[in-house]
N, C-alpha and C positions, 0 to 999 in steps of 0.2 A: 655263616659267621662273617661278620664284618671286621676288617682289620684296620691297621693304622692308616691315616689319611695323608701322610707326607711321603718322603722319598725312601727307597730301600734298595737292598741288593747292590747292584752295580751302579753306585751313585754317580760316578763320573759320566757314565752314559746318560743318566737322567739330567745331569747339569747341562748337557749339550742338547737334550731333546725333552721338551715339556709335554710330550704326548701322553704320558702316563703319570699317575700319582703314586709315590713310594715313600717309605720311611727310611731313616738312616740305617735301620737294622733289619727290616723285614719287608718282603714284597707285599704289596697291597693292591686290592681292587677298589676303585672309588665307591664309597658308600653314599647313600642318599644325602647325608649331611655334606659330603664333599661336593656332590653335584650341585647342591644348593649354594655352596660357597662360590661356584663358578657361574651363577646365574647372571645374565646381562644386567647392567646397572645404568644403562643409558638414560632411562626415565628419571633417575635421580640426579643426573649431571646438569648443572646450569648450562644455559645456551652457549656461554663463552667457553665451556670446557669441551674437549674432545673425548672425554670419558672420565670415569671415577675409579679411583683405587681406594681400597679399604685397608688401612694400616692397623695391625693388631699386635699386641705385645703380651706374652705370657710372663708371669713372675719367674724368677730364677735366683741367681746369686745376688741380684740387685746391684751389682757393681757398676752397671751402666744406667741406673735409674735416673739420676739427675741429668746426665748427658742427654738421655732420651727426652726428658721433659724440656730441656733447654732448646734442643733442635726443633721439636714440635712447635714450641712457642715462637722461635725465630722464623720458622717457615709458615706459621699460621695454619698448622695442620691439626685437625682433630682426629684422635685415634681411639681404639677400643682396647682396654686392658682386661686380661683374664687373670684373676687373683687366686693364689693358693698361699697357705701359710708356710713358706719355704725359708730355710736357713739362709742367712745373708752373709756377705763378707764383713759386715759390721759386728757379727757375732750374735745378732738377734734374729728375729723372724719377721717376715714381710707383713704380717698382720698384727705385730706387737704394737702397743701404744706409741712406741718410739717412731712408728711410721705414720701416725695419724696426720701430722702436718703435711707430709708428702701427698697422701691420698686426698686430703681436704683441698689442697691446691689444685690437684688434677680435676676434682669435681668442679671447682670454681671456674676452671678454664673451659669446661664444656665437653670433656671426654666422656666416653661410655665405658661401662664396666660389666664384666660377666664373671661367673664362678668357674673356677678351675679345679674344684673339689678342695676341701679345707686342708687335708693332709697329703695333697698331691697323690691321689689314689689311682694306681694303674689297674685297668681292667685286665684280667688274665683269661677267664673263660666263663661261659654260662654253664651252670651245673644242671644235671638231670633232675634234681629235686626242686628246681625253680629258684635256687639261690644264684647269686653272682659272686664268683671268686675274684677277689681283688688283692692288691698288694700296696698298702700305703707306703709312701717314702718317708714321711715324717710322723710325728705324734707318738703316743705311747706304744702303738703297734707297728711303728716304722720298720720296714724290712721283713715283716711277717705276712704270710698268707692269711686272709680272712674271708669269711662268707657273709655277704650282705643280702638281706631281703630287698625288694624294690623300695620299701619304705626307708630302710637304712641308707640306701644309696641316695634317695631323695634328701634325707637329713644331712648327708655329707655335702651335698650341693648347697643346701640352705644354711649350713653353718657359716659359709663365707658371707652370705647375705646378712645374716644376723651380726656378724663381726664388723662388716663394712658399715652398717648403720650405727653401731656403737662408736666407730672411729670417726665417721664423717657426718652422721645424721641423715644420710641418703641411702636409698635402696639400690641394689644392683639392677641392671637391665635384665630382661628375661631370656638370657641365653647363657650357655655353658660350653666349655671346651674340655674334652677328655685329655688328661696328661698323656703325652706321647701321641695323641690323636687316636688311641685305641678305643674302639666302640664295638657294640654288638646290638642286635635288635632289642635285647632286654634293657641295656643301659640307655639306649635312645628313648625307649618307651617310658622307662622310669623317670628320666629327665623331663620328658614332655608332660607326663602325668602330674608332675609337681610344678609345672609352669616354666620350664627352661628348654629352649630349643637349641640343639647342638649346632655349633658354628665351626666348620672345618676351614680349609684354605685351598686355594687354587694350586694346580701343579707348578705354575711359574711363581707362586707366592711363597714357596719355601725358601727362607733366607740362607739356609745352610750354616747358620751360626753354631750348630751343635757338632759340626764336622771338624776333624783335625785341620788346623790352619796350615800345616806344612804340606798337606795334600790338596787342600781346597783354600788357597789364599784369598784374601779379601777382594783383590782385583778380579779374580775369576768369578766370584759370586756376584759382585756388582755388575760386571759385564753381562752375565746371564740374566739377572733380574731386569736390567734396562732393556735388553733385547726381547724378552719374552712376556713381560707383564702386559696385560690387555685390560680394557675397561671392564669393570665388574669383578676383577680379581681381588680376592682377600689375601693379604700378605701377612706372614707371621715371622716374628723375631722374638727373642727373649731379652729380659732385662738383666742379662749377664749369665754366662755359661762358665761353670767352674773349670771344665776340661780344656777349653779352647785357649791356646797360648796367646794368640793375637786376636783379641776380641773384635767382633764384627762391627759393632755400632760406631766406635770412634772413627774408623776409616770409611764406613759405608753409608751410615744413615743419612747424613746431610747430603752427600753426593747422590744418593739414590733419589731422595725427595726432590732435590734440585733438578736432577736429570729428567725425572718424570714431569715436573712442572714445565720444564723447557719444551717437552713434547706436547704440552697442552692438557695434561691430566690435572684434575682436581682431586681432593681427598674428602672422605666422609667417614663417620662412624657407622657401625653396623645398625644403629637405629634407623639409618636412611637406606640400608640395603634392602632391595625389594623382597628378598627371602625372609627378612626379619622385621621389617617395618610394621607389619600387621600386628605383631605381638606387643600390645600396649601395656599389658600388666600381667600379673601372675596371681594364682590363688593365694 
């Protein structure tokens, strides 16, 4: 069984040491997708760059959506967004028609986009009968356990693609990210079978923006990221976290990108990552 791909357990220790990958709530062993996320990317870096970092953002409360877009534009950075239909601080949902102008603008800017499951569906376990037990966070079955076939899991991934095309006229890129980073051999296989490769993140690439800000202040998280990120690392942050009192992005995003640029790093989308660049299309 493969578990979550981020930080876990004793988080403070992991903030000081990026030798293992954990989640905020559960200990985890790196899965193949996590290992792919750490693949060297030197071949994709321009000669003038000392390395490449891959910035990624998962939808969330969307409270930081415009700030993230503004910083990326100002810093001339292309990123990858993983989309789910999540409730936002505006009272709507991130894939409602009201968000079409936002996503259209990001498409025009050249960012990449993956599916994060439509209803932000958490994997719970693989069942003995061949089904996948999941728990959607949103939608008509939000908060309830459900059992998906591989086909139903694939349809959940593709719902985002269909909606994104309705909003923007463009298809998603052929990769997905599991909510919470929780995967299993069956979910990875189901995603791959319908054309989406899972994209995890590097140990040093966990922003910590889901953690309580009183225990993990922004300055601590920024220092950790600047010290530990290496070429080829995939970095993850969210477009707003409901529970964090001092949001991560306003204090850290511009400082992080600027600090990495000062070190000679360039940035690219997962379209250019060697582990995902071969995936040109999907069935």
